[in-house]
mmCIF file of the N, C-alpha and C atoms, coordinates in Angstrom:
data_MODEL
# 
_entry.id   MODEL 
# 
loop_
_atom_site.group_PDB 
_atom_site.id 
_atom_site.type_symbol 
_atom_site.label_atom_id 
_atom_site.label_alt_id 
_atom_site.label_comp_id 
_atom_site.label_asym_id 
_atom_site.label_entity_id 
_atom_site.label_seq_id 
_atom_site.pdbx_PDB_ins_code 
_atom_site.Cartn_x 
_atom_site.Cartn_y 
_atom_site.Cartn_z 
_atom_site.occupancy 
_atom_site.B_iso_or_equiv 
_atom_site.pdbx_formal_charge 
_atom_site.auth_seq_id 
_atom_site.auth_comp_id 
_atom_site.auth_asym_id 
_atom_site.auth_atom_id 
_atom_site.pdbx_PDB_model_num 
ATOM 1   N N  . MET A 1 1  ? -17.857 19.207 24.813 1.00 0.00 ? 1  MET A N  1 
ATOM 2   C CA . MET A 1 1  ? -19.171 19.635 24.315 1.00 0.00 ? 1  MET A CA 1 
ATOM 3   C C  . MET A 1 1  ? -20.278 19.065 25.222 1.00 0.00 ? 1  MET A C  1 
ATOM 4   N N  . THR A 1 2  ? -21.118 19.977 25.615 1.00 0.00 ? 2  THR A N  1 
ATOM 5   C CA . THR A 1 2  ? -22.212 19.484 26.501 1.00 0.00 ? 2  THR A CA 1 
ATOM 6   C C  . THR A 1 2  ? -23.352 18.918 25.687 1.00 0.00 ? 2  THR A C  1 
ATOM 7   N N  . ASN A 1 3  ? -24.225 18.233 26.362 1.00 0.00 ? 3  ASN A N  1 
ATOM 8   C CA . ASN A 1 3  ? -25.412 17.617 25.684 1.00 0.00 ? 3  ASN A CA 1 
ATOM 9   C C  . ASN A 1 3  ? -26.254 18.631 25.035 1.00 0.00 ? 3  ASN A C  1 
ATOM 10  N N  . GLN A 1 4  ? -26.444 19.749 25.686 1.00 0.00 ? 4  GLN A N  1 
ATOM 11  C CA . GLN A 1 4  ? -27.268 20.844 25.154 1.00 0.00 ? 4  GLN A CA 1 
ATOM 12  C C  . GLN A 1 4  ? -26.718 21.418 23.885 1.00 0.00 ? 4  GLN A C  1 
ATOM 13  N N  . ILE A 1 5  ? -25.456 21.619 23.800 1.00 0.00 ? 5  ILE A N  1 
ATOM 14  C CA . ILE A 1 5  ? -24.790 22.124 22.574 1.00 0.00 ? 5  ILE A CA 1 
ATOM 15  C C  . ILE A 1 5  ? -24.912 21.119 21.421 1.00 0.00 ? 5  ILE A C  1 
ATOM 16  N N  . SER A 1 6  ? -24.703 19.819 21.732 1.00 0.00 ? 6  SER A N  1 
ATOM 17  C CA . SER A 1 6  ? -24.804 18.806 20.736 1.00 0.00 ? 6  SER A CA 1 
ATOM 18  C C  . SER A 1 6  ? -26.216 18.614 20.160 1.00 0.00 ? 6  SER A C  1 
ATOM 19  N N  . ILE A 1 7  ? -27.187 18.722 21.033 1.00 0.00 ? 7  ILE A N  1 
ATOM 20  C CA . ILE A 1 7  ? -28.558 18.681 20.551 1.00 0.00 ? 7  ILE A CA 1 
ATOM 21  C C  . ILE A 1 7  ? -28.927 19.855 19.666 1.00 0.00 ? 7  ILE A C  1 
ATOM 22  N N  . VAL A 1 8  ? -28.473 21.031 20.098 1.00 0.00 ? 8  VAL A N  1 
ATOM 23  C CA . VAL A 1 8  ? -28.778 22.243 19.287 1.00 0.00 ? 8  VAL A CA 1 
ATOM 24  C C  . VAL A 1 8  ? -28.110 22.103 17.836 1.00 0.00 ? 8  VAL A C  1 
ATOM 25  N N  . LEU A 1 9  ? -26.850 21.686 17.874 1.00 0.00 ? 9  LEU A N  1 
ATOM 26  C CA . LEU A 1 9  ? -26.119 21.549 16.564 1.00 0.00 ? 9  LEU A CA 1 
ATOM 27  C C  . LEU A 1 9  ? -26.792 20.476 15.697 1.00 0.00 ? 9  LEU A C  1 
ATOM 28  N N  . GLY A 1 10 ? -27.160 19.371 16.351 1.00 0.00 ? 10 GLY A N  1 
ATOM 29  C CA . GLY A 1 10 ? -27.864 18.247 15.592 1.00 0.00 ? 10 GLY A CA 1 
ATOM 30  C C  . GLY A 1 10 ? -29.168 18.755 14.994 1.00 0.00 ? 10 GLY A C  1 
ATOM 31  N N  . LEU A 1 11 ? -29.937 19.513 15.760 1.00 0.00 ? 11 LEU A N  1 
ATOM 32  C CA . LEU A 1 11 ? -31.215 20.052 15.246 1.00 0.00 ? 11 LEU A CA 1 
ATOM 33  C C  . LEU A 1 11 ? -31.006 21.117 14.126 1.00 0.00 ? 11 LEU A C  1 
ATOM 34  N N  . LEU A 1 12 ? -29.892 21.862 14.220 1.00 0.00 ? 12 LEU A N  1 
ATOM 35  C CA . LEU A 1 12 ? -29.607 22.858 13.241 1.00 0.00 ? 12 LEU A CA 1 
ATOM 36  C C  . LEU A 1 12 ? -29.226 22.130 11.910 1.00 0.00 ? 12 LEU A C  1 
ATOM 37  N N  . ILE A 1 13 ? -28.471 21.095 12.012 1.00 0.00 ? 13 ILE A N  1 
ATOM 38  C CA . ILE A 1 13 ? -28.075 20.398 10.806 1.00 0.00 ? 13 ILE A CA 1 
ATOM 39  C C  . ILE A 1 13 ? -29.228 19.699 10.147 1.00 0.00 ? 13 ILE A C  1 
ATOM 40  N N  . VAL A 1 14 ? -30.110 19.019 10.933 1.00 0.00 ? 14 VAL A N  1 
ATOM 41  C CA . VAL A 1 14 ? -31.255 18.446 10.461 1.00 0.00 ? 14 VAL A CA 1 
ATOM 42  C C  . VAL A 1 14 ? -32.201 19.403 9.751  1.00 0.00 ? 14 VAL A C  1 
ATOM 43  N N  . SER A 1 15 ? -32.420 20.617 10.438 1.00 0.00 ? 15 SER A N  1 
ATOM 44  C CA . SER A 1 15 ? -33.285 21.557 9.862  1.00 0.00 ? 15 SER A CA 1 
ATOM 45  C C  . SER A 1 15 ? -32.732 22.150 8.550  1.00 0.00 ? 15 SER A C  1 
ATOM 46  N N  . LEU A 1 16 ? -31.399 22.304 8.460  1.00 0.00 ? 16 LEU A N  1 
ATOM 47  C CA . LEU A 1 16 ? -30.874 22.753 7.145  1.00 0.00 ? 16 LEU A CA 1 
ATOM 48  C C  . LEU A 1 16 ? -30.940 21.691 6.065  1.00 0.00 ? 16 LEU A C  1 
ATOM 49  N N  . VAL A 1 17 ? -30.860 20.494 6.389  1.00 0.00 ? 17 VAL A N  1 
ATOM 50  C CA . VAL A 1 17 ? -31.003 19.413 5.389  1.00 0.00 ? 17 VAL A CA 1 
ATOM 51  C C  . VAL A 1 17 ? -32.443 19.418 4.879  1.00 0.00 ? 17 VAL A C  1 
ATOM 52  N N  . VAL A 1 18 ? -33.349 19.511 5.860  1.00 0.00 ? 18 VAL A N  1 
ATOM 53  C CA . VAL A 1 18 ? -34.811 19.500 5.481  1.00 0.00 ? 18 VAL A CA 1 
ATOM 54  C C  . VAL A 1 18 ? -35.115 20.733 4.599  1.00 0.00 ? 18 VAL A C  1 
ATOM 55  N N  . ALA A 1 19 ? -34.621 21.914 5.001  1.00 0.00 ? 19 ALA A N  1 
ATOM 56  C CA . ALA A 1 19 ? -34.864 23.148 4.233  1.00 0.00 ? 19 ALA A CA 1 
ATOM 57  C C  . ALA A 1 19 ? -34.290 22.989 2.823  1.00 0.00 ? 19 ALA A C  1 
ATOM 58  N N  . ASP A 1 20 ? -33.073 22.396 2.772  1.00 0.00 ? 20 ASP A N  1 
ATOM 59  C CA . ASP A 1 20 ? -32.547 22.187 1.410  1.00 0.00 ? 20 ASP A CA 1 
ATOM 60  C C  . ASP A 1 20 ? -33.399 21.227 0.563  1.00 0.00 ? 20 ASP A C  1 
ATOM 61  N N  . MET A 1 21 ? -33.911 20.194 1.140  1.00 0.00 ? 21 MET A N  1 
ATOM 62  C CA . MET A 1 21 ? -34.734 19.240 0.413  1.00 0.00 ? 21 MET A CA 1 
ATOM 63  C C  . MET A 1 21 ? -36.003 19.960 -0.113 1.00 0.00 ? 21 MET A C  1 
ATOM 64  N N  . LEU A 1 22 ? -36.591 20.765 0.740  1.00 0.00 ? 22 LEU A N  1 
ATOM 65  C CA . LEU A 1 22 ? -37.864 21.431 0.407  1.00 0.00 ? 22 LEU A CA 1 
ATOM 66  C C  . LEU A 1 22 ? -37.632 22.553 -0.617 1.00 0.00 ? 22 LEU A C  1 
ATOM 67  N N  . LEU A 1 23 ? -36.529 23.232 -0.546 1.00 0.00 ? 23 LEU A N  1 
ATOM 68  C CA . LEU A 1 23 ? -36.333 24.421 -1.371 1.00 0.00 ? 23 LEU A CA 1 
ATOM 69  C C  . LEU A 1 23 ? -35.638 24.098 -2.723 1.00 0.00 ? 23 LEU A C  1 
ATOM 70  N N  . THR A 1 24 ? -34.639 23.200 -2.700 1.00 0.00 ? 24 THR A N  1 
ATOM 71  C CA . THR A 1 24 ? -33.872 22.952 -3.955 1.00 0.00 ? 24 THR A CA 1 
ATOM 72  C C  . THR A 1 24 ? -33.937 21.460 -4.292 1.00 0.00 ? 24 THR A C  1 
ATOM 73  N N  . GLY A 1 25 ? -34.704 20.676 -3.593 1.00 0.00 ? 25 GLY A N  1 
ATOM 74  C CA . GLY A 1 25 ? -34.753 19.267 -3.955 1.00 0.00 ? 25 GLY A CA 1 
ATOM 75  C C  . GLY A 1 25 ? -33.431 18.479 -3.707 1.00 0.00 ? 25 GLY A C  1 
ATOM 76  N N  . GLY A 1 26 ? -32.577 19.022 -2.737 1.00 0.00 ? 26 GLY A N  1 
ATOM 77  C CA . GLY A 1 26 ? -31.357 18.393 -2.378 1.00 0.00 ? 26 GLY A CA 1 
ATOM 78  C C  . GLY A 1 26 ? -30.178 18.665 -3.225 1.00 0.00 ? 26 GLY A C  1 
ATOM 79  N N  . ASP A 1 27 ? -30.284 19.661 -4.137 1.00 0.00 ? 27 ASP A N  1 
ATOM 80  C CA . ASP A 1 27 ? -29.189 19.994 -5.018 1.00 0.00 ? 27 ASP A CA 1 
ATOM 81  C C  . ASP A 1 27 ? -27.940 20.488 -4.299 1.00 0.00 ? 27 ASP A C  1 
ATOM 82  N N  . THR A 1 28 ? -28.157 21.268 -3.296 1.00 0.00 ? 28 THR A N  1 
ATOM 83  C CA . THR A 1 28 ? -27.089 21.860 -2.493 1.00 0.00 ? 28 THR A CA 1 
ATOM 84  C C  . THR A 1 28 ? -26.252 20.807 -1.788 1.00 0.00 ? 28 THR A C  1 
ATOM 85  N N  . ILE A 1 29 ? -26.976 19.825 -1.205 1.00 0.00 ? 29 ILE A N  1 
ATOM 86  C CA . ILE A 1 29 ? -26.317 18.707 -0.530 1.00 0.00 ? 29 ILE A CA 1 
ATOM 87  C C  . ILE A 1 29 ? -25.537 17.845 -1.513 1.00 0.00 ? 29 ILE A C  1 
ATOM 88  N N  . LEU A 1 30 ? -26.056 17.614 -2.677 1.00 0.00 ? 30 LEU A N  1 
ATOM 89  C CA . LEU A 1 30 ? -25.332 16.793 -3.653 1.00 0.00 ? 30 LEU A CA 1 
ATOM 90  C C  . LEU A 1 30 ? -24.126 17.619 -4.117 1.00 0.00 ? 30 LEU A C  1 
ATOM 91  N N  . PHE A 1 31 ? -24.237 18.869 -4.374 1.00 0.00 ? 31 PHE A N  1 
ATOM 92  C CA . PHE A 1 31 ? -23.139 19.726 -4.713 1.00 0.00 ? 31 PHE A CA 1 
ATOM 93  C C  . PHE A 1 31 ? -21.969 19.638 -3.718 1.00 0.00 ? 31 PHE A C  1 
ATOM 94  N N  . LEU A 1 32 ? -22.374 19.843 -2.460 1.00 0.00 ? 32 LEU A N  1 
ATOM 95  C CA . LEU A 1 32 ? -21.394 19.774 -1.387 1.00 0.00 ? 32 LEU A CA 1 
ATOM 96  C C  . LEU A 1 32 ? -20.754 18.471 -1.194 1.00 0.00 ? 32 LEU A C  1 
ATOM 97  N N  . ALA A 1 33 ? -21.501 17.391 -1.417 1.00 0.00 ? 33 ALA A N  1 
ATOM 98  C CA . ALA A 1 33 ? -20.943 16.058 -1.319 1.00 0.00 ? 33 ALA A CA 1 
ATOM 99  C C  . ALA A 1 33 ? -19.896 15.792 -2.399 1.00 0.00 ? 33 ALA A C  1 
ATOM 100 N N  . ARG A 1 34 ? -20.240 16.247 -3.666 1.00 0.00 ? 34 ARG A N  1 
ATOM 101 C CA . ARG A 1 34 ? -19.309 16.157 -4.767 1.00 0.00 ? 34 ARG A CA 1 
ATOM 102 C C  . ARG A 1 34 ? -18.022 16.895 -4.520 1.00 0.00 ? 34 ARG A C  1 
ATOM 103 N N  . LYS A 1 35 ? -18.141 18.152 -4.018 1.00 0.00 ? 35 LYS A N  1 
ATOM 104 C CA . LYS A 1 35 ? -16.905 18.935 -3.765 1.00 0.00 ? 35 LYS A CA 1 
ATOM 105 C C  . LYS A 1 35 ? -16.127 18.377 -2.662 1.00 0.00 ? 35 LYS A C  1 
ATOM 106 N N  . PHE A 1 36 ? -16.736 17.738 -1.605 1.00 0.00 ? 36 PHE A N  1 
ATOM 107 C CA . PHE A 1 36 ? -16.111 17.110 -0.507 1.00 0.00 ? 36 PHE A CA 1 
ATOM 108 C C  . PHE A 1 36 ? -15.299 15.868 -1.035 1.00 0.00 ? 36 PHE A C  1 
ATOM 109 N N  . GLY A 1 37 ? -15.956 15.151 -2.010 1.00 0.00 ? 37 GLY A N  1 
ATOM 110 C CA . GLY A 1 37 ? -15.240 14.038 -2.644 1.00 0.00 ? 37 GLY A CA 1 
ATOM 111 C C  . GLY A 1 37 ? -14.022 14.480 -3.376 1.00 0.00 ? 37 GLY A C  1 
ATOM 112 N N  . ASP A 1 38 ? -14.087 15.591 -4.083 1.00 0.00 ? 38 ASP A N  1 
ATOM 113 C CA . ASP A 1 38 ? -12.979 16.170 -4.818 1.00 0.00 ? 38 ASP A CA 1 
ATOM 114 C C  . ASP A 1 38 ? -11.837 16.541 -3.845 1.00 0.00 ? 38 ASP A C  1 
ATOM 115 N N  . LEU A 1 39 ? -12.278 17.097 -2.720 1.00 0.00 ? 39 LEU A N  1 
ATOM 116 C CA . LEU A 1 39 ? -11.288 17.548 -1.713 1.00 0.00 ? 39 LEU A CA 1 
ATOM 117 C C  . LEU A 1 39 ? -10.600 16.310 -1.121 1.00 0.00 ? 39 LEU A C  1 
ATOM 118 N N  . ILE A 1 40 ? -11.305 15.239 -0.889 1.00 0.00 ? 40 ILE A N  1 
ATOM 119 C CA . ILE A 1 40 ? -10.704 13.991 -0.358 1.00 0.00 ? 40 ILE A CA 1 
ATOM 120 C C  . ILE A 1 40 ? -9.703  13.463 -1.399 1.00 0.00 ? 40 ILE A C  1 
ATOM 121 N N  . GLU A 1 41 ? -10.084 13.393 -2.688 1.00 0.00 ? 41 GLU A N  1 
ATOM 122 C CA . GLU A 1 41 ? -9.173  13.011 -3.684 1.00 0.00 ? 41 GLU A CA 1 
ATOM 123 C C  . GLU A 1 41 ? -7.866  13.823 -3.782 1.00 0.00 ? 41 GLU A C  1 
ATOM 124 N N  . TRP A 1 42 ? -8.089  15.090 -3.707 1.00 0.00 ? 42 TRP A N  1 
ATOM 125 C CA . TRP A 1 42 ? -7.003  16.084 -3.701 1.00 0.00 ? 42 TRP A CA 1 
ATOM 126 C C  . TRP A 1 42 ? -5.982  15.876 -2.549 1.00 0.00 ? 42 TRP A C  1 
ATOM 127 N N  . THR A 1 43 ? -6.516  15.724 -1.400 1.00 0.00 ? 43 THR A N  1 
ATOM 128 C CA . THR A 1 43 ? -5.707  15.523 -0.270 1.00 0.00 ? 43 THR A CA 1 
ATOM 129 C C  . THR A 1 43 ? -5.012  14.203 -0.272 1.00 0.00 ? 43 THR A C  1 
ATOM 130 N N  . ALA A 1 44 ? -5.653  13.190 -0.821 1.00 0.00 ? 44 ALA A N  1 
ATOM 131 C CA . ALA A 1 44 ? -5.034  11.802 -0.957 1.00 0.00 ? 44 ALA A CA 1 
ATOM 132 C C  . ALA A 1 44 ? -3.912  11.881 -1.918 1.00 0.00 ? 44 ALA A C  1 
ATOM 133 N N  . PHE A 1 45 ? -3.967  12.799 -2.887 1.00 0.00 ? 45 PHE A N  1 
ATOM 134 C CA . PHE A 1 45 ? -2.841  12.916 -3.830 1.00 0.00 ? 45 PHE A CA 1 
ATOM 135 C C  . PHE A 1 45 ? -1.569  13.446 -3.136 1.00 0.00 ? 45 PHE A C  1 
ATOM 136 N N  . TRP A 1 46 ? -1.755  14.331 -2.120 1.00 0.00 ? 46 TRP A N  1 
ATOM 137 C CA . TRP A 1 46 ? -0.606  14.922 -1.390 1.00 0.00 ? 46 TRP A CA 1 
ATOM 138 C C  . TRP A 1 46 ? -0.040  14.006 -0.346 1.00 0.00 ? 46 TRP A C  1 
ATOM 139 N N  . ARG A 1 47 ? -0.685  12.897 -0.081 1.00 0.00 ? 47 ARG A N  1 
ATOM 140 C CA . ARG A 1 47 ? -0.379  12.020 1.059  1.00 0.00 ? 47 ARG A CA 1 
ATOM 141 C C  . ARG A 1 47 ? 0.873   11.303 0.648  1.00 0.00 ? 47 ARG A C  1 
# 
């Protein structure tokens, strides 16, 4: 991955987080974090 691609991806992620904070108050990020935690627990069960 080149520096240019990593900078663009980083800016995209930051802009999406800022947009989520402004539009929904961070509800989407919280939802995704909870679902990711559930996924981690589910995969740990199969380990």
